[in-house]
PDB file of N, CA, C, O and CB in Angstrom:
ATOM      1  N   MET A   1     -12.438   1.795   3.858  1.00  0.00           N
ATOM      2  CA  MET A   1     -11.189   1.193   4.260  1.00  0.00           C
ATOM      3  C   MET A   1     -10.261   1.140   3.038  1.00  0.00           C
ATOM      4  O   MET A   1     -10.670   0.715   1.957  1.00  0.00           O
ATOM      5  CB  MET A   1     -11.423  -0.226   4.864  1.00  0.00           C
ATOM      6  N   ASN A   2      -9.035   1.567   3.218  1.00  0.00           N
ATOM      7  CA  ASN A   2      -8.050   1.532   2.141  1.00  0.00           C
ATOM      8  C   ASN A   2      -7.420   0.149   2.026  1.00  0.00           C
ATOM      9  O   ASN A   2      -7.425  -0.635   2.974  1.00  0.00           O
ATOM     10  CB  ASN A   2      -6.966   2.589   2.373  1.00  0.00           C
ATOM     11  N   VAL A   3      -6.877  -0.132   0.845  1.00  0.00           N
ATOM     12  CA  VAL A   3      -6.362  -1.465   0.562  1.00  0.00           C
ATOM     13  C   VAL A   3      -4.946  -1.364  -0.010  1.00  0.00           C
ATOM     14  O   VAL A   3      -4.699  -0.622  -0.960  1.00  0.00           O
ATOM     15  CB  VAL A   3      -7.296  -2.215  -0.420  1.00  0.00           C
ATOM     16  N   LEU A   4      -4.037  -2.112   0.574  1.00  0.00           N
ATOM     17  CA  LEU A   4      -2.685  -2.247   0.037  1.00  0.00           C
ATOM     18  C   LEU A   4      -2.722  -3.325  -1.036  1.00  0.00           C
ATOM     19  O   LEU A   4      -3.056  -4.477  -0.758  1.00  0.00           O
ATOM     20  CB  LEU A   4      -1.645  -2.599   1.164  1.00  0.00           C
ATOM     21  N   VAL A   5      -2.377  -2.948  -2.268  1.00  0.00           N
ATOM     22  CA  VAL A   5      -2.458  -3.877  -3.393  1.00  0.00           C
ATOM     23  C   VAL A   5      -1.057  -4.399  -3.703  1.00  0.00           C
ATOM     24  O   VAL A   5      -0.138  -3.623  -3.962  1.00  0.00           O
ATOM     25  CB  VAL A   5      -3.086  -3.190  -4.648  1.00  0.00           C
ATOM     26  N   ASP A   6      -0.910  -5.703  -3.673  1.00  0.00           N
ATOM     27  CA  ASP A   6       0.370  -6.361  -3.920  1.00  0.00           C
ATOM     28  C   ASP A   6       0.819  -6.154  -5.360  1.00  0.00           C
ATOM     29  O   ASP A   6      -0.009  -5.999  -6.257  1.00  0.00           O
ATOM     30  CB  ASP A   6       0.272  -7.855  -3.609  1.00  0.00           C
ATOM     31  N   SER A   7       2.119  -6.151  -5.578  1.00  0.00           N
ATOM     32  CA  SER A   7       2.671  -5.922  -6.914  1.00  0.00           C
ATOM     33  C   SER A   7       2.208  -6.988  -7.911  1.00  0.00           C
ATOM     34  O   SER A   7       2.056  -6.684  -9.094  1.00  0.00           O
ATOM     35  CB  SER A   7       4.197  -5.895  -6.853  1.00  0.00           C
ATOM     36  N   SER A   8       1.984  -8.214  -7.472  1.00  0.00           N
ATOM     37  CA  SER A   8       1.516  -9.251  -8.396  1.00  0.00           C
ATOM     38  C   SER A   8       0.122  -8.927  -8.929  1.00  0.00           C
ATOM     39  O   SER A   8      -0.193  -9.252 -10.074  1.00  0.00           O
ATOM     40  CB  SER A   8       1.508 -10.619  -7.702  1.00  0.00           C
ATOM     41  N   VAL A   9      -0.708  -8.297  -8.116  1.00  0.00           N
ATOM     42  CA  VAL A   9      -2.043  -7.895  -8.553  1.00  0.00           C
ATOM     43  C   VAL A   9      -1.929  -6.731  -9.543  1.00  0.00           C
ATOM     44  O   VAL A   9      -2.640  -6.699 -10.548  1.00  0.00           O
ATOM     45  CB  VAL A   9      -2.928  -7.496  -7.334  1.00  0.00           C
ATOM     46  N   TRP A  10      -1.035  -5.776  -9.260  1.00  0.00           N
ATOM     47  CA  TRP A  10      -0.820  -4.664 -10.188  1.00  0.00           C
ATOM     48  C   TRP A  10      -0.347  -5.178 -11.550  1.00  0.00           C
ATOM     49  O   TRP A  10      -0.850  -4.742 -12.586  1.00  0.00           O
ATOM     50  CB  TRP A  10       0.209  -3.669  -9.607  1.00  0.00           C
ATOM     51  N   ILE A  11       0.598  -6.087 -11.551  1.00  0.00           N
ATOM     52  CA  ILE A  11       1.134  -6.604 -12.814  1.00  0.00           C
ATOM     53  C   ILE A  11       0.042  -7.324 -13.595  1.00  0.00           C
ATOM     54  O   ILE A  11      -0.075  -7.149 -14.808  1.00  0.00           O
ATOM     55  CB  ILE A  11       2.323  -7.557 -12.555  1.00  0.00           C
ATOM     56  N   ASP A  12      -0.756  -8.131 -12.905  1.00  0.00           N
ATOM     57  CA  ASP A  12      -1.889  -8.787 -13.557  1.00  0.00           C
ATOM     58  C   ASP A  12      -2.844  -7.739 -14.127  1.00  0.00           C
ATOM     59  O   ASP A  12      -3.345  -7.894 -15.241  1.00  0.00           O
ATOM     60  CB  ASP A  12      -2.633  -9.713 -12.563  1.00  0.00           C
ATOM     61  N   TYR A  13      -3.092  -6.695 -13.380  1.00  0.00           N
ATOM     62  CA  TYR A  13      -3.976  -5.610 -13.819  1.00  0.00           C
ATOM     63  C   TYR A  13      -3.429  -4.939 -15.074  1.00  0.00           C
ATOM     64  O   TYR A  13      -4.173  -4.717 -16.030  1.00  0.00           O
ATOM     65  CB  TYR A  13      -4.153  -4.571 -12.698  1.00  0.00           C
ATOM     66  N   PHE A  14      -2.137  -4.612 -15.083  1.00  0.00           N
ATOM     67  CA  PHE A  14      -1.526  -3.956 -16.239  1.00  0.00           C
ATOM     68  C   PHE A  14      -1.554  -4.845 -17.478  1.00  0.00           C
ATOM     69  O   PHE A  14      -1.584  -4.352 -18.605  1.00  0.00           O
ATOM     70  CB  PHE A  14      -0.092  -3.563 -15.921  1.00  0.00           C
ATOM     71  N   ARG A  15      -1.544  -6.127 -17.263  1.00  0.00           N
ATOM     72  CA  ARG A  15      -1.601  -7.072 -18.386  1.00  0.00           C
ATOM     73  C   ARG A  15      -3.029  -7.400 -18.803  1.00  0.00           C
ATOM     74  O   ARG A  15      -3.246  -8.211 -19.704  1.00  0.00           O
ATOM     75  CB  ARG A  15      -0.876  -8.353 -18.022  1.00  0.00           C
ATOM     76  N   GLY A  16      -4.003  -6.770 -18.147  1.00  0.00           N
ATOM     77  CA  GLY A  16      -5.408  -6.997 -18.499  1.00  0.00           C
ATOM     78  C   GLY A  16      -5.966  -8.279 -17.927  1.00  0.00           C
ATOM     79  O   GLY A  16      -6.929  -8.825 -18.466  1.00  0.00           O
ATOM     80  N   GLY A  17      -5.384  -8.772 -16.848  1.00  0.00           N
ATOM     81  CA  GLY A  17      -5.825 -10.026 -16.244  1.00  0.00           C
ATOM     82  C   GLY A  17      -7.190  -9.933 -15.598  1.00  0.00           C
ATOM     83  O   GLY A  17      -7.579  -8.890 -15.072  1.00  0.00           O
ATOM     84  N   ILE A  18      -7.892 -11.016 -15.647  1.00  0.00           N
ATOM     85  CA  ILE A  18      -9.249 -11.086 -15.091  1.00  0.00           C
ATOM     86  C   ILE A  18      -9.227 -11.068 -13.567  1.00  0.00           C
ATOM     87  O   ILE A  18     -10.148 -10.545 -12.939  1.00  0.00           O
ATOM     88  CB  ILE A  18      -9.962 -12.349 -15.586  1.00  0.00           C
ATOM     89  N   LYS A  19      -8.183 -11.634 -12.969  1.00  0.00           N
ATOM     90  CA  LYS A  19      -8.110 -11.734 -11.509  1.00  0.00           C
ATOM     91  C   LYS A  19      -8.104 -10.375 -10.816  1.00  0.00           C
ATOM     92  O   LYS A  19      -8.512 -10.269  -9.659  1.00  0.00           O
ATOM     93  CB  LYS A  19      -6.875 -12.501 -11.114  1.00  0.00           C
ATOM     94  N   SER A  20      -7.654  -9.359 -11.496  1.00  0.00           N
ATOM     95  CA  SER A  20      -7.493  -8.060 -10.847  1.00  0.00           C
ATOM     96  C   SER A  20      -8.560  -7.044 -11.240  1.00  0.00           C
ATOM     97  O   SER A  20      -8.366  -5.850 -11.010  1.00  0.00           O
ATOM     98  CB  SER A  20      -6.143  -7.505 -11.169  1.00  0.00           C
ATOM     99  N   MET A  21      -9.653  -7.461 -11.812  1.00  0.00           N
ATOM    100  CA  MET A  21     -10.668  -6.531 -12.295  1.00  0.00           C
ATOM    101  C   MET A  21     -11.292  -5.698 -11.168  1.00  0.00           C
ATOM    102  O   MET A  21     -11.733  -4.576 -11.418  1.00  0.00           O
ATOM    103  CB  MET A  21     -11.752  -7.296 -13.024  1.00  0.00           C
ATOM    104  N   ARG A  22     -11.337  -6.207  -9.958  1.00  0.00           N
ATOM    105  CA  ARG A  22     -11.893  -5.442  -8.838  1.00  0.00           C
ATOM    106  C   ARG A  22     -11.033  -4.219  -8.535  1.00  0.00           C
ATOM    107  O   ARG A  22     -11.493  -3.267  -7.904  1.00  0.00           O
ATOM    108  CB  ARG A  22     -12.009  -6.328  -7.585  1.00  0.00           C
ATOM    109  N   LEU A  23      -9.804  -4.253  -8.983  1.00  0.00           N
ATOM    110  CA  LEU A  23      -8.897  -3.130  -8.768  1.00  0.00           C
ATOM    111  C   LEU A  23      -9.446  -1.855  -9.398  1.00  0.00           C
ATOM    112  O   LEU A  23      -9.218  -0.766  -8.871  1.00  0.00           O
ATOM    113  CB  LEU A  23      -7.513  -3.446  -9.339  1.00  0.00           C
ATOM    114  N   ASN A  24     -10.159  -1.965 -10.509  1.00  0.00           N
ATOM    115  CA  ASN A  24     -10.791  -0.786 -11.115  1.00  0.00           C
ATOM    116  C   ASN A  24     -11.685  -0.062 -10.119  1.00  0.00           C
ATOM    117  O   ASN A  24     -11.644   1.165 -10.022  1.00  0.00           O
ATOM    118  CB  ASN A  24     -11.608  -1.190 -12.347  1.00  0.00           C
ATOM    119  N   ASP A  25     -12.487  -0.811  -9.382  1.00  0.00           N
ATOM    120  CA  ASP A  25     -13.377  -0.205  -8.381  1.00  0.00           C
ATOM    121  C   ASP A  25     -12.580   0.498  -7.296  1.00  0.00           C
ATOM    122  O   ASP A  25     -12.918   1.612  -6.895  1.00  0.00           O
ATOM    123  CB  ASP A  25     -14.287  -1.269  -7.752  1.00  0.00           C
ATOM    124  N   LEU A  26     -11.527  -0.145  -6.822  1.00  0.00           N
ATOM    125  CA  LEU A  26     -10.713   0.452  -5.763  1.00  0.00           C
ATOM    126  C   LEU A  26     -10.020   1.731  -6.238  1.00  0.00           C
ATOM    127  O   LEU A  26      -9.889   2.691  -5.480  1.00  0.00           O
ATOM    128  CB  LEU A  26      -9.671  -0.552  -5.270  1.00  0.00           C
ATOM    129  N   ILE A  27      -9.583   1.734  -7.487  1.00  0.00           N
ATOM    130  CA  ILE A  27      -8.954   2.927  -8.054  1.00  0.00           C
ATOM    131  C   ILE A  27      -9.979   4.050  -8.143  1.00  0.00           C
ATOM    132  O   ILE A  27      -9.701   5.179  -7.737  1.00  0.00           O
ATOM    133  CB  ILE A  27      -8.351   2.625  -9.452  1.00  0.00           C
ATOM    134  N   GLU A  28     -11.156   3.751  -8.671  1.00  0.00           N
ATOM    135  CA  GLU A  28     -12.206   4.765  -8.806  1.00  0.00           C
ATOM    136  C   GLU A  28     -12.646   5.314  -7.452  1.00  0.00           C
ATOM    137  O   GLU A  28     -13.003   6.487  -7.343  1.00  0.00           O
ATOM    138  CB  GLU A  28     -13.407   4.181  -9.540  1.00  0.00           C
ATOM    139  N   GLU A  29     -12.622   4.473  -6.424  1.00  0.00           N
ATOM    140  CA  GLU A  29     -13.018   4.889  -5.077  1.00  0.00           C
ATOM    141  C   GLU A  29     -11.862   5.534  -4.317  1.00  0.00           C
ATOM    142  O   GLU A  29     -12.025   5.930  -3.162  1.00  0.00           O
ATOM    143  CB  GLU A  29     -13.547   3.693  -4.295  1.00  0.00           C
ATOM    144  N   ASN A  30     -10.705   5.641  -4.951  1.00  0.00           N
ATOM    145  CA  ASN A  30      -9.502   6.214  -4.342  1.00  0.00           C
ATOM    146  C   ASN A  30      -9.155   5.514  -3.019  1.00  0.00           C
ATOM    147  O   ASN A  30      -8.886   6.168  -2.011  1.00  0.00           O
ATOM    148  CB  ASN A  30      -9.697   7.722  -4.104  1.00  0.00           C
ATOM    149  N   ARG A  31      -9.165   4.178  -3.041  1.00  0.00           N
ATOM    150  CA  ARG A  31      -8.918   3.390  -1.838  1.00  0.00           C
ATOM    151  C   ARG A  31      -7.597   2.628  -1.909  1.00  0.00           C
ATOM    152  O   ARG A  31      -7.355   1.744  -1.087  1.00  0.00           O
ATOM    153  CB  ARG A  31     -10.059   2.418  -1.613  1.00  0.00           C
ATOM    154  N   ILE A  32      -6.747   2.953  -2.868  1.00  0.00           N
ATOM    155  CA  ILE A  32      -5.490   2.241  -3.076  1.00  0.00           C
ATOM    156  C   ILE A  32      -4.389   2.836  -2.210  1.00  0.00           C
ATOM    157  O   ILE A  32      -4.264   4.054  -2.082  1.00  0.00           O
ATOM    158  CB  ILE A  32      -5.084   2.283  -4.553  1.00  0.00           C
ATOM    159  N   ILE A  33      -3.605   1.961  -1.626  1.00  0.00           N
ATOM    160  CA  ILE A  33      -2.402   2.357  -0.901  1.00  0.00           C
ATOM    161  C   ILE A  33      -1.249   1.550  -1.483  1.00  0.00           C
ATOM    162  O   ILE A  33      -1.395   0.365  -1.783  1.00  0.00           O
ATOM    163  CB  ILE A  33      -2.549   2.125   0.657  1.00  0.00           C
ATOM    164  N   VAL A  34      -0.112   2.198  -1.636  1.00  0.00           N
ATOM    165  CA  VAL A  34       1.102   1.500  -2.051  1.00  0.00           C
ATOM    166  C   VAL A  34       2.168   1.761  -0.994  1.00  0.00           C
ATOM    167  O   VAL A  34       2.069   2.708  -0.215  1.00  0.00           O
ATOM    168  CB  VAL A  34       1.583   1.969  -3.475  1.00  0.00           C
ATOM    169  N   ASN A  35       3.179   0.912  -0.981  1.00  0.00           N
ATOM    170  CA  ASN A  35       4.306   1.167  -0.098  1.00  0.00           C
ATOM    171  C   ASN A  35       5.587   1.152  -0.925  1.00  0.00           C
ATOM    172  O   ASN A  35       5.565   0.857  -2.120  1.00  0.00           O
ATOM    173  CB  ASN A  35       4.369   0.117   1.051  1.00  0.00           C
ATOM    174  N   GLU A  36       6.678   1.468  -0.289  1.00  0.00           N
ATOM    175  CA  GLU A  36       7.947   1.591  -1.005  1.00  0.00           C
ATOM    176  C   GLU A  36       8.384   0.267  -1.639  1.00  0.00           C
ATOM    177  O   GLU A  36       8.955   0.273  -2.729  1.00  0.00           O
ATOM    178  CB  GLU A  36       9.029   2.091  -0.059  1.00  0.00           C
ATOM    179  N   LEU A  37       8.130  -0.851  -0.987  1.00  0.00           N
ATOM    180  CA  LEU A  37       8.511  -2.152  -1.536  1.00  0.00           C
ATOM    181  C   LEU A  37       7.727  -2.447  -2.820  1.00  0.00           C
ATOM    182  O   LEU A  37       8.299  -2.898  -3.812  1.00  0.00           O
ATOM    183  CB  LEU A  37       8.273  -3.268  -0.494  1.00  0.00           C
ATOM    184  N   ILE A  38       6.442  -2.196  -2.795  1.00  0.00           N
ATOM    185  CA  ILE A  38       5.616  -2.433  -3.980  1.00  0.00           C
ATOM    186  C   ILE A  38       6.061  -1.526  -5.119  1.00  0.00           C
ATOM    187  O   ILE A  38       6.158  -1.969  -6.263  1.00  0.00           O
ATOM    188  CB  ILE A  38       4.122  -2.203  -3.663  1.00  0.00           C
ATOM    189  N   LEU A  39       6.333  -0.261  -4.816  1.00  0.00           N
ATOM    190  CA  LEU A  39       6.821   0.654  -5.848  1.00  0.00           C
ATOM    191  C   LEU A  39       8.153   0.184  -6.417  1.00  0.00           C
ATOM    192  O   LEU A  39       8.381   0.272  -7.624  1.00  0.00           O
ATOM    193  CB  LEU A  39       6.964   2.066  -5.283  1.00  0.00           C
ATOM    194  N   ALA A  40       9.026  -0.313  -5.557  1.00  0.00           N
ATOM    195  CA  ALA A  40      10.332  -0.803  -6.015  1.00  0.00           C
ATOM    196  C   ALA A  40      10.170  -1.982  -6.972  1.00  0.00           C
ATOM    197  O   ALA A  40      10.974  -2.153  -7.889  1.00  0.00           O
ATOM    198  CB  ALA A  40      11.203  -1.216  -4.815  1.00  0.00           C
ATOM    199  N   GLU A  41       9.143  -2.789  -6.765  1.00  0.00           N
ATOM    200  CA  GLU A  41       8.890  -3.921  -7.654  1.00  0.00           C
ATOM    201  C   GLU A  41       8.185  -3.493  -8.939  1.00  0.00           C
ATOM    202  O   GLU A  41       8.444  -4.058 -10.002  1.00  0.00           O
ATOM    203  CB  GLU A  41       8.059  -4.971  -6.937  1.00  0.00           C
ATOM    204  N   LEU A  42       7.304  -2.509  -8.853  1.00  0.00           N
ATOM    205  CA  LEU A  42       6.491  -2.107 -10.002  1.00  0.00           C
ATOM    206  C   LEU A  42       7.176  -1.148 -10.961  1.00  0.00           C
ATOM    207  O   LEU A  42       7.051  -1.290 -12.177  1.00  0.00           O
ATOM    208  CB  LEU A  42       5.240  -1.485  -9.522  1.00  0.00           C
ATOM    209  N   ILE A  43       7.882  -0.194 -10.435  1.00  0.00           N
ATOM    210  CA  ILE A  43       8.397   0.874 -11.287  1.00  0.00           C
ATOM    211  C   ILE A  43       9.315   0.361 -12.396  1.00  0.00           C
ATOM    212  O   ILE A  43       9.194   0.846 -13.520  1.00  0.00           O
ATOM    213  CB  ILE A  43       9.138   1.882 -10.446  1.00  0.00           C
ATOM    214  N   PRO A  44      10.223  -0.583 -12.157  1.00  0.00           N
ATOM    215  CA  PRO A  44      11.010  -1.093 -13.290  1.00  0.00           C
ATOM    216  C   PRO A  44      10.135  -1.727 -14.381  1.00  0.00           C
ATOM    217  O   PRO A  44      10.403  -1.540 -15.567  1.00  0.00           O
ATOM    218  CB  PRO A  44      12.024  -2.118 -12.792  1.00  0.00           C
ATOM    219  N   PHE A  45       9.105  -2.463 -13.997  1.00  0.00           N
ATOM    220  CA  PHE A  45       8.170  -3.070 -14.949  1.00  0.00           C
ATOM    221  C   PHE A  45       7.458  -1.987 -15.760  1.00  0.00           C
ATOM    222  O   PHE A  45       7.325  -2.102 -16.979  1.00  0.00           O
ATOM    223  CB  PHE A  45       7.135  -3.954 -14.210  1.00  0.00           C
ATOM    224  N   VAL A  46       7.005  -0.944 -15.081  1.00  0.00           N
ATOM    225  CA  VAL A  46       6.274   0.141 -15.736  1.00  0.00           C
ATOM    226  C   VAL A  46       7.211   0.958 -16.637  1.00  0.00           C
ATOM    227  O   VAL A  46       6.801   1.408 -17.707  1.00  0.00           O
ATOM    228  CB  VAL A  46       5.611   1.058 -14.679  1.00  0.00           C
ATOM    229  N   LYS A  47       8.457   1.148 -16.212  1.00  0.00           N
ATOM    230  CA  LYS A  47       9.424   1.878 -17.038  1.00  0.00           C
ATOM    231  C   LYS A  47       9.673   1.150 -18.356  1.00  0.00           C
ATOM    232  O   LYS A  47       9.843   1.789 -19.394  1.00  0.00           O
ATOM    233  CB  LYS A  47      10.750   2.064 -16.279  1.00  0.00           C
ATOM    234  N   LEU A  48       9.696  -0.166 -18.322  1.00  0.00           N
ATOM    235  CA  LEU A  48       9.870  -0.931 -19.559  1.00  0.00           C
ATOM    236  C   LEU A  48       8.739  -0.672 -20.548  1.00  0.00           C
ATOM    237  O   LEU A  48       8.926  -0.749 -21.763  1.00  0.00           O
ATOM    238  CB  LEU A  48       9.953  -2.421 -19.250  1.00  0.00           C
ATOM    239  N   LYS A  49       7.585  -0.370 -20.016  1.00  0.00           N
ATOM    240  CA  LYS A  49       6.413  -0.084 -20.852  1.00  0.00           C
ATOM    241  C   LYS A  49       6.341   1.397 -21.234  1.00  0.00           C
ATOM    242  O   LYS A  49       5.421   1.814 -21.938  1.00  0.00           O
ATOM    243  CB  LYS A  49       5.129  -0.497 -20.122  1.00  0.00           C
ATOM    244  N   HIS A  50       7.305   2.186 -20.772  1.00  0.00           N
ATOM    245  CA  HIS A  50       7.357   3.633 -21.044  1.00  0.00           C
ATOM    246  C   HIS A  50       6.090   4.345 -20.578  1.00  0.00           C
ATOM    247  O   HIS A  50       5.572   5.227 -21.264  1.00  0.00           O
ATOM    248  CB  HIS A  50       7.565   3.883 -22.539  1.00  0.00           C
ATOM    249  N   GLU A  51       5.608   3.958 -19.425  1.00  0.00           N
ATOM    250  CA  GLU A  51       4.391   4.541 -18.852  1.00  0.00           C
ATOM    251  C   GLU A  51       4.765   5.543 -17.766  1.00  0.00           C
ATOM    252  O   GLU A  51       4.541   5.292 -16.582  1.00  0.00           O
ATOM    253  CB  GLU A  51       3.463   3.436 -18.277  1.00  0.00           C
ATOM    254  N   HIS A  52       5.327   6.663 -18.162  1.00  0.00           N
ATOM    255  CA  HIS A  52       5.824   7.643 -17.202  1.00  0.00           C
ATOM    256  C   HIS A  52       4.695   8.320 -16.419  1.00  0.00           C
ATOM    257  O   HIS A  52       4.875   8.660 -15.250  1.00  0.00           O
ATOM    258  CB  HIS A  52       6.649   8.692 -17.920  1.00  0.00           C
ATOM    259  N   LYS A  53       3.537   8.519 -17.052  1.00  0.00           N
ATOM    260  CA  LYS A  53       2.398   9.088 -16.328  1.00  0.00           C
ATOM    261  C   LYS A  53       1.946   8.138 -15.224  1.00  0.00           C
ATOM    262  O   LYS A  53       1.559   8.573 -14.139  1.00  0.00           O
ATOM    263  CB  LYS A  53       1.229   9.382 -17.294  1.00  0.00           C
ATOM    264  N   LEU A  54       1.999   6.855 -15.505  1.00  0.00           N
ATOM    265  CA  LEU A  54       1.605   5.852 -14.521  1.00  0.00           C
ATOM    266  C   LEU A  54       2.568   5.855 -13.340  1.00  0.00           C
ATOM    267  O   LEU A  54       2.137   5.700 -12.197  1.00  0.00           O
ATOM    268  CB  LEU A  54       1.553   4.459 -15.163  1.00  0.00           C
ATOM    269  N   ILE A  55       3.841   6.027 -13.589  1.00  0.00           N
ATOM    270  CA  ILE A  55       4.816   6.101 -12.501  1.00  0.00           C
ATOM    271  C   ILE A  55       4.485   7.280 -11.592  1.00  0.00           C
ATOM    272  O   ILE A  55       4.511   7.145 -10.369  1.00  0.00           O
ATOM    273  CB  ILE A  55       6.256   6.233 -13.058  1.00  0.00           C
ATOM    274  N   SER A  56       4.180   8.414 -12.172  1.00  0.00           N
ATOM    275  CA  SER A  56       3.800   9.593 -11.381  1.00  0.00           C
ATOM    276  C   SER A  56       2.545   9.318 -10.568  1.00  0.00           C
ATOM    277  O   SER A  56       2.456   9.699  -9.401  1.00  0.00           O
ATOM    278  CB  SER A  56       3.578  10.809 -12.293  1.00  0.00           C
ATOM    279  N   LEU A  57       1.577   8.658 -11.190  1.00  0.00           N
ATOM    280  CA  LEU A  57       0.334   8.333 -10.499  1.00  0.00           C
ATOM    281  C   LEU A  57       0.588   7.394  -9.322  1.00  0.00           C
ATOM    282  O   LEU A  57       0.066   7.618  -8.230  1.00  0.00           O
ATOM    283  CB  LEU A  57      -0.665   7.701 -11.470  1.00  0.00           C
ATOM    284  N   LEU A  58       1.371   6.362  -9.530  1.00  0.00           N
ATOM    285  CA  LEU A  58       1.679   5.428  -8.448  1.00  0.00           C
ATOM    286  C   LEU A  58       2.415   6.125  -7.309  1.00  0.00           C
ATOM    287  O   LEU A  58       2.140   5.867  -6.138  1.00  0.00           O
ATOM    288  CB  LEU A  58       2.516   4.260  -8.974  1.00  0.00           C
ATOM    289  N   ASN A  59       3.338   6.996  -7.650  1.00  0.00           N
ATOM    290  CA  ASN A  59       4.077   7.719  -6.621  1.00  0.00           C
ATOM    291  C   ASN A  59       3.198   8.698  -5.856  1.00  0.00           C
ATOM    292  O   ASN A  59       3.530   9.071  -4.731  1.00  0.00           O
ATOM    293  CB  ASN A  59       5.237   8.457  -7.241  1.00  0.00           C
ATOM    294  N   SER A  60       2.086   9.120  -6.443  1.00  0.00           N
ATOM    295  CA  SER A  60       1.213  10.089  -5.784  1.00  0.00           C
ATOM    296  C   SER A  60       0.245   9.445  -4.797  1.00  0.00           C
ATOM    297  O   SER A  60      -0.326  10.137  -3.954  1.00  0.00           O
ATOM    298  CB  SER A  60       0.436  10.857  -6.816  1.00  0.00           C
ATOM    299  N   HIS A  61       0.050   8.125  -4.891  1.00  0.00           N
ATOM    300  CA  HIS A  61      -0.886   7.456  -3.984  1.00  0.00           C
ATOM    301  C   HIS A  61      -0.351   7.438  -2.563  1.00  0.00           C
ATOM    302  O   HIS A  61       0.852   7.528  -2.320  1.00  0.00           O
ATOM    303  CB  HIS A  61      -1.163   6.028  -4.455  1.00  0.00           C
ATOM    304  N   ASP A  62      -1.280   7.319  -1.644  1.00  0.00           N
ATOM    305  CA  ASP A  62      -0.961   7.260  -0.227  1.00  0.00           C
ATOM    306  C   ASP A  62      -0.006   6.113   0.049  1.00  0.00           C
ATOM    307  O   ASP A  62      -0.208   4.997  -0.431  1.00  0.00           O
ATOM    308  CB  ASP A  62      -2.235   7.111   0.609  1.00  0.00           C
ATOM    309  N   LYS A  63       1.025   6.388   0.819  1.00  0.00           N
ATOM    310  CA  LYS A  63       1.985   5.355   1.202  1.00  0.00           C
ATOM    311  C   LYS A  63       1.869   5.140   2.705  1.00  0.00           C
ATOM    312  O   LYS A  63       2.253   5.993   3.505  1.00  0.00           O
ATOM    313  CB  LYS A  63       3.451   5.752   0.797  1.00  0.00           C
ATOM    314  N   SER A  64       1.340   4.003   3.062  1.00  0.00           N
ATOM    315  CA  SER A  64       1.080   3.718   4.464  1.00  0.00           C
ATOM    316  C   SER A  64       1.631   2.355   4.837  1.00  0.00           C
ATOM    317  O   SER A  64       2.180   1.628   4.009  1.00  0.00           O
ATOM    318  CB  SER A  64      -0.417   3.785   4.761  1.00  0.00           C
ATOM    319  N   HIS A  65       1.471   2.041   6.085  1.00  0.00           N
ATOM    320  CA  HIS A  65       1.916   0.745   6.596  1.00  0.00           C
ATOM    321  C   HIS A  65       0.736  -0.216   6.669  1.00  0.00           C
ATOM    322  O   HIS A  65      -0.304   0.101   7.246  1.00  0.00           O
ATOM    323  CB  HIS A  65       2.575   0.898   7.988  1.00  0.00           C
ATOM    324  N   ILE A  66       0.901  -1.321   6.113  1.00  0.00           N
ATOM    325  CA  ILE A  66       0.093  -2.531   6.141  1.00  0.00           C
ATOM    326  C   ILE A  66      -1.350  -2.403   6.619  1.00  0.00           C
ATOM    327  O   ILE A  66      -1.659  -2.664   7.782  1.00  0.00           O
ATOM    328  CB  ILE A  66       0.754  -3.489   6.975  1.00  0.00           C
ATOM    329  N   PRO A  67      -2.235  -1.993   5.693  1.00  0.00           N
ATOM    330  CA  PRO A  67      -3.665  -2.140   5.972  1.00  0.00           C
ATOM    331  C   PRO A  67      -4.110  -3.525   5.507  1.00  0.00           C
ATOM    332  O   PRO A  67      -3.345  -4.480   5.643  1.00  0.00           O
ATOM    333  CB  PRO A  67      -4.502  -1.014   5.266  1.00  0.00           C
ATOM    334  N   HIS A  68      -5.288  -3.662   4.976  1.00  0.00           N
ATOM    335  CA  HIS A  68      -5.778  -4.952   4.485  1.00  0.00           C
ATOM    336  C   HIS A  68      -5.116  -5.267   3.144  1.00  0.00           C
ATOM    337  O   HIS A  68      -5.006  -4.397   2.280  1.00  0.00           O
ATOM    338  CB  HIS A  68      -7.332  -4.942   4.342  1.00  0.00           C
ATOM    339  N   LEU A  69      -4.684  -6.490   2.981  1.00  0.00           N
ATOM    340  CA  LEU A  69      -4.000  -6.914   1.769  1.00  0.00           C
ATOM    341  C   LEU A  69      -5.003  -7.417   0.760  1.00  0.00           C
ATOM    342  O   LEU A  69      -5.876  -8.210   1.112  1.00  0.00           O
ATOM    343  CB  LEU A  69      -2.963  -7.995   2.075  1.00  0.00           C
ATOM    344  N   PHE A  70      -4.909  -6.981  -0.486  1.00  0.00           N
ATOM    345  CA  PHE A  70      -5.811  -7.389  -1.565  1.00  0.00           C
ATOM    346  C   PHE A  70      -5.221  -8.577  -2.265  1.00  0.00           C
ATOM    347  O   PHE A  70      -5.814  -9.092  -3.213  1.00  0.00           O
ATOM    348  CB  PHE A  70      -6.062  -6.239  -2.564  1.00  0.00           C
TER     349      PHE A  70
END
């Protein structure tokens, strides 16, 4: 089952937060889904960090409508 990961979880993950450590497993299992709203919230944050490869990676993930929320 794929999981839609909220932008607050992504930001915690990028900052090395403990709350989002399970996200590593979901990434490795290729079970992440993003939507346009989450990308709109994340991409400015990621651009500030000059993480252009990460922007490409986020844009490449499956974009679907509301599965299970992480």
